[in-house]
C-alpha positions, 0 to 999 in steps of 0.5 A: 186185581194187581198185587201192587194195588190193594192192601192189607187191613185190620179186621176191627170195625166192619165200616171204618178202621185205619190202614196199617201204617205202611200200607197207608204210607204206600197209598198216600205217598207212592200212589197218591191216592187221595180222599174219595179214591177207591181202593182194594183191601185185604184182611189176612183173614180171607176177606176181600173188600172195597174201600173208599178213602175218607179221611188221610193225612201224611202218616195214616187213613181212614176208610170206608170198606165193605166186604166183597167176599169171604174166602175159605181157608185155602186147605182144611189141613194146616202146615206149620214150619219151624225153622231155625233162623239162618245167620244171613237174614236175607236168606231166612226172609227168602224162605219166608217169601217163598213159603207163603207163595207156595203155602204155610199156615204158621211159622215158628223161628225156632231156637236151638243150641247152634241156632246162628241168629239168636235174635230176630225182628218179628216186625221185619219178618211180618212185612215180609210175609205181608208182602208175599201174600199180596204178590201171591194174590192171597187173602190169609196171612200165615201166623208168625210166632216169636222165637221159640225154644225146641222144648217149647215147640214141642209143647205147643204141638202136641196135638198136631197128628203128624211131626217130623224133624230133618235130622241129618245124622240119623241113618234110619230117618224115612223120607218125608215124601213117603212118610207124610199122610195128605189131608192131616195138620203137619208141623216140620222142624228144620234145624240150623246149618250146624243141625240139631244136636244129638240132645235135641233129636233125642227130645224130640223123638221122645216126644213122637216127632219122626225123623226124615230126609228131604233128599240125598243131598245135604241142603242149606236150612232155608233150602230144606225148609222150602224143600219141605214146604213144597213137597207137603203141597205136593203130597196134598196135591197128588193124594188128596 
């Protein structure tokens, strides 16, 4: 199955459902699909479908879909990445794309005092996630949260057994690769280019979040976030 020829749908009515607007336009206007044509579908929740277009116009199409297989979640544990959006939207979208390809379950755009991009467009980021999921031939779409203040994130992730914060100024921090345990849910917080403030780092540590480093070098926000994503995948590959 080629990544450019399958489409994401909303899981609603199991027999007939509308394609999402962007997906429908691509199928009808780019690939020139017409009623009666077969298309491959994925719902972002592990389901793969075979669909037949039964009705179409310029903006939407209706399909009859048959579930081919239901994949289990890719791992029994979750990775939650909380990352402060960069001033360059392109750099943050690059992180989103690559994180999906490697494997991530939830993404929080993290609002900090020094966040360079305080306003974001989640609809734009959702398109990046969908595209990356399709390109990497996956059936699970990561959950994208709205912009979330650090204090709120800490309150919403109290049940996560492992929580880490990448904080560049803490000389006592340990390395993530030696601290993170395989096979358990984890939340990793990556701050803005100007780093977390001392007050934010203290708030996180008071909530039980462990400060960690990723590499000896100082990394850009999106590089640090992607390094953390890859390290987590590596830890589980060698230890589980």
